[in-house]
N, C-alpha and C positions, 0 to 999 in steps of 0.2 A: 705356310702361313704368313700372310704380309704385313710388315709390321708398318708404323708410321714413317718413319723413316726411309721406309723401302718405297713405299707409296710417292712419297716425295720427289727423290731421287728419281724415278721411273717418271713421274709426270713432267717433270724440269728435262729431261732427257729428249721423250717425245716432242714436249714443246721446241726446242733445239732442232730437230730432225724437221719438224714442219715450218718453222719460225716463226714462231710466236712464243710470246712468253706465257707463263701458267697463269695468270689473270686474262689474259686474250683468251686463251683455250675457255676458259670457265664462261667468259661473257655472256650471259644472254643477250639475244638480239633484241634492239629494240623496234615493234612494229608500227609502222606507218600506214594507214589505209588511205587512197586515193580512190575517190569514188570518181566516175565519170557517167555521163548520159548522152542522148543524142543533141545535136545542136539547137542553141538557142538563138535564132534566126542564124546569122553567119559565123557568129560565135561558138567555140568549143571548149572548155578549159578541164583540168582537175578539179578535185574539190578543195587540193593545197596548190598557192603559187610558190610556195616556199618551205623549207625542209632545212633545219639546223642542227647541225650533228657537231661532236668532239672530231678532234685528227683520230682515225684510227679505229672508231665506235663502229659495232658491228650492228647493222639496220637489214630490218626485211619488211620491205616494202610491198604491199599487198596492193593490186589493182581489181576495183570491182564496178562491173558494167552494170547499169540500173538503163541503159539505151533497151529500145524497141527494136531498132533497124537491124535488121537482118545480117551475121557477120561478115557474109561474103562482101556486103554493101558498104558495111561499116565496122571495124573493129578499132580497139584501142589496147595499148602497151604501154611500158615505162621504159626508158631506156636513159642510161646516165652516162654523159660522154666526158671524156678526158679533157682537163682545161687548155683551151686553147683549138680546140675543134671548130672549124670552119662549118658553122651550124648550116648556114644557105649551102653550101657544097653538099654535105652529109644529105639534108632532107630532099633534096633535086636528085639525089641518087637513089634516095629510099622509095621516092615516088616510082622507080621504073624497076623497083626490085618485087614485085610482087611475088616472083616466084621461090624468094627467101624469105618471106613474109616480113619483107617493106623491110630489112637488115642488109643495106650496100656490102657485097663482101670487101670493095676496096676499101670500105672503112672499119671493119670489124679491131682493128687494133686502137681505133679511138674508143671505143665502146668499154665503162667498167662494172657495169651491170645492165640487164634487162629480163623483162620477163616475155613470155609468148602474149599473142596475142588474145584478147578477153574479145567474148562476144555477147549478147544480150544475156544476163544473169550470170555470166559465169565470172570467176574472179581465179587472177593469176597473181602468183610472190617469185619474189627473189630473195634470198640473203646475201649481203655484200658484206664487206669494209669501208668504211667511208675512208677517200683518201688521209691520209697523214701530213699533208700537206697542204696548212690553210691557204681559204681560196672561195671562188665562187664556180661553181660545177653545173652545167644545163641538163636539165631532164625534159625531156619532150617523148610525143607519140610520133612514132616513127610511119604511120599508116599515112597514104597521099592525102597531100592538103591540110593534114592536121593541124601541123606545127604553124602553118600561115594563116591558121583558123584561132590559133590562140592556145592550143593545148603544148604546154612549157610551162616550164618554173626553174627552180635553182635549188640547188642541195648548198648551203652554206656552211663551210668546215670554219670553225671558230675554236 
């Protein structure tokens, strides 16, 4: 039979093994829902342009596609990139990466979190821990042309 002291000790050992504190291990992610639709004119966007998080906060980002255009023609995802990533070079490479769902293999190390592509009526989600370093981290849709059309935002860690 487990007593409280044994349970606490076990939790602390397990937390050390995976590199998180017991508080972080228990933290329920905060859910952020981003909706997307078909383009309005030439413009595309997420329903939120900015997300604010505390350093190390657990987040769950859910992208919900309200679009009507078939997925093969237009799909959407959420990618959070590391600070300092060359966004133009990343999106240029992504435009030519259809075989890998518009995730350029040469830039995989620049991605903090990503969802799969969402088509009409679909939702995709990713759970991740916000960076511990305060700063501004770009998120975007990597489908060809979507970043250039305005489908981007910032995760502000403070």
